[in-house]
Each structure stands twice: as C-alpha cells, then as structure tokens.
N, C-alpha and C positions, 0 to 999 in steps of 0.2 A: 504493499498500498505506501499511497506516497501523500506525504501528509508538510503543507511547510515545504515544502521543496525537498523533504528528505526520505529513503525508501526506507520503510521500517516491514520486515519480515515476518512474520508470521507462522508457526508451527502448526496449525490448522481453520479450518474455515470457520469454526467453533469460533475462536480465538478473534478474528478478524470482524465477525459480528458485534463482541463483545467492545473490539475497540469503537465499531461504527457507532458504534449506538451514545460512549461518551470516548472522544478519543482525549482530551485536556486530563481524564482520569489515571492514565499511564502513559503518557508524555513524560512525564515530571520522572522517572524512573528509566528514560533514559539517556543513556550517557550527551549524546547527541543533540538533547532542546535543554538541558538542566543545563546549559552554566549561566544564561541570562535569563532565569525567570523562562522558561517557558519557551521558547524565541531558543531556534537552533545559532551551535557553536561555532564560531566560523571555522572552516574546514582546515583542518592541516592539510600540506599537499608535497606527496614530496615529487622525488627527481621521473620517476617512473610516472605517477600518476600526472604528473601535470603535462609530460610529455603524450599520454593519451587524451587528456582534456578532460577526464574524471579529477574525483576528490577520495580524500584516498582516510580511512575509518583510522583515527590512530588504534594501536593492539595494545592489549594488556598483557603484561609480561606472560612468558611460558609458563610460567607455574603456577600464576594466577588461570590459564583457560582451562587448566587439566582439573581443578576443583572441582565441578561437577560428574568428570568421573573417580576420584579418588573417595567423595563421600556414600558411595552408593555399596562399598561396600562394609564399613560398620552397621549400617541401616541393616545390610541382609547379616551380616558374620555373627551380632549380637544376638538375635535371635533363633538363627542356626546353632549356634555356641547354647543356649535354651533347652533347644529341640532335642541338642546330641546325653546334654543333662540327665533331661528329665526322661527318654529312652531308656540312660542308664538306670537312674531307680526307678521305676513303673517298673522295669524287666528284669535286672539285674544279669541281663547276659554282658558276658564279658565282652563281645565283642562291642559292645558300644561302650564300656569302661574312658577310651582316650574321643570318644565322635566332638567330644566340644574342646578340644585344644587346639583342632587345629583353625576351625572359624573364627576363633577366638583372636587368638594370635593375626592373623589377620584382619580383620578389623582392629584391634589397637593397632597396629601396623597404620594401618589405612587410615585411623582415626586422625594419626600425630603427623600424615601427609596433607590429610584437610584443614588439620589448625594450621600447619606454615602458612598453605596454599590458598587458603583461606582470608589471611591474616596481609596475605603481601596481594592479593584483589583487592582488601576492603583497602588499604593502603593506596590502592592502584589507582584505583577508580574512580571518577567522582559519583559523587552519591547526590539527590537532594536530603535537604531537610528529614521530609516527610518519612524520607526509605532508612537513614540513617539509626535511626531510635531501633528499626530493623531488627540493622546487620549487630547495634551493640546487643540482643538481645541473644539473637543465632549466635553469636562468637561466647557471650556467655555460656551459652548448653554447647556448646562444641567445647569450650577449654572443660565444663566441666563431667559430660563425655568421655574426654579424652583422660582426665584424672580418674575417673570411675572405675573404666577400661582399665588403665594398668594398676590398681588395686589390686582388682578383680584377677588377671590375669595373672599378677605375682604372686597371687591365693594359693590360685590351682596352683601351680608351679611349685612354687616350698612345701602345699600340702601335700601334692603326687598321687600318692594311692593310700594317703592316710585321711581323706575328704571328709570327715566322718564326726557327727554329734555339731557342736554348734557351727564349725567348722562349716556344716555340711550346707546348713540355713544361710549361714552368713557368704554366703557364695550362692549360694540355689537368690537367692533375697539381691546380690548386688546383682545380677546377670539383667533378672526381671528391671532391677532401678535402672541398667546402662539402656536396656531394650526401651522401656519410658523417656528414655534422656532424650535416644535415637530420634522418636516419632516425633516430638515435642523440635528438636531442630531441624529434624527434616520440613517440619511445619512451617517456622520459619524461614528457611531454606526457598521457602514456594514458595513463600509471602514476598517476599526481594521481590522475586521473578515473574512473579503471575499474581499481583495484587495479594490485600485477607483474604477476598473472599474467591482463594480461587478453586475451593473444596464446592 
C-alpha cells in the first residue's frame, strides 16, 4: 500500500483492511513515519539507490534483524521441556528421564540470543513514544524469562538424577513460570509489531 508517498508492505489482506480503516493508528509504529510526528522522514539515499533513482530504507544491524528468529525457540522450548518433564513424572518411563533437558537448554540459549538481539533492536530503531512503553515492558519480561530459565536449567543440571522432593516441585514450578512469562513476553512482542489489539 502506498501511503503519504511511502510503500508499506503487509503480511495479509486482513492487515491491509485494518490499515485502510484507520491508517494513522498504525503509521506511528513505522520507522519511516515516526521521525516528524506522522510525516514521512527524509529518505536516506545510498550511492546505489541514487543511481537507480530509488529511496533506500536504512536497515537495522544484522543482530537486530535476527531477533524474530531467536524468540521462537524459547517460546517453544520451555513448553516442550515442561511436557518432557510431565511425561517422565506421569509415566515413570526411563525413555522420558531426560526428555526435558535438550529443549530446556535450547530455550535458555535462544533466550540469551533474543535478549541481546532485542536490546540491539531497541537501541537502533526509532520508535514512537506510544510504542516505547511496550518495548520497555517487553524487555523486562524477556529479561525475567532469561533469569528464570538460567535458574531452572542450573537446578536441572545440578540435581540431574536426584530431582526429588521439594526440588521436584521447584523445578516443575519454574518450568511453568517460564512458560507463563514466555506467553506474556510473546504477547508484548506481538503488540509492538501489530498493535495491542492483535489478538
């Protein structure tokens, strides 16, 4: 869609219809529009773009562009670790004894990458004030998820085959807490990109 001389790409027809109904609601989140109170910011041109007579859109750093890739691993890894843990506890089968370890460690590693790449993105992309408060909450919940993940994975590796009694409850509760924080973090991330009414 072309709006105020700028081309805006959408993921689907539904989003185009939502944008057409109230464009000003959404342009505040687009870097090309936020610099001058909703008016398009002056284009930055590279030599290659100038030769072609086109406007070049500045790209965020490489690490920031990979943030959406990294965040999917914690969102899937913590619930998979919880399922693996519950399968072992409910069935008692030895084949599930370590089913939680790989998804848990993958989730924590990806959460660390998501934390770093998310902070790079927040520092390198200009957002409007209406979106900045969402980013701060998203950063807080993402940081909390990383801390909880580190604590839970450390407990799991420390206790390894001796996960019983209160440690069992603490570990299971930690996995459940990580899943809950992950859902909230994902919701806030979706709100930054698609608006608070994206569900």
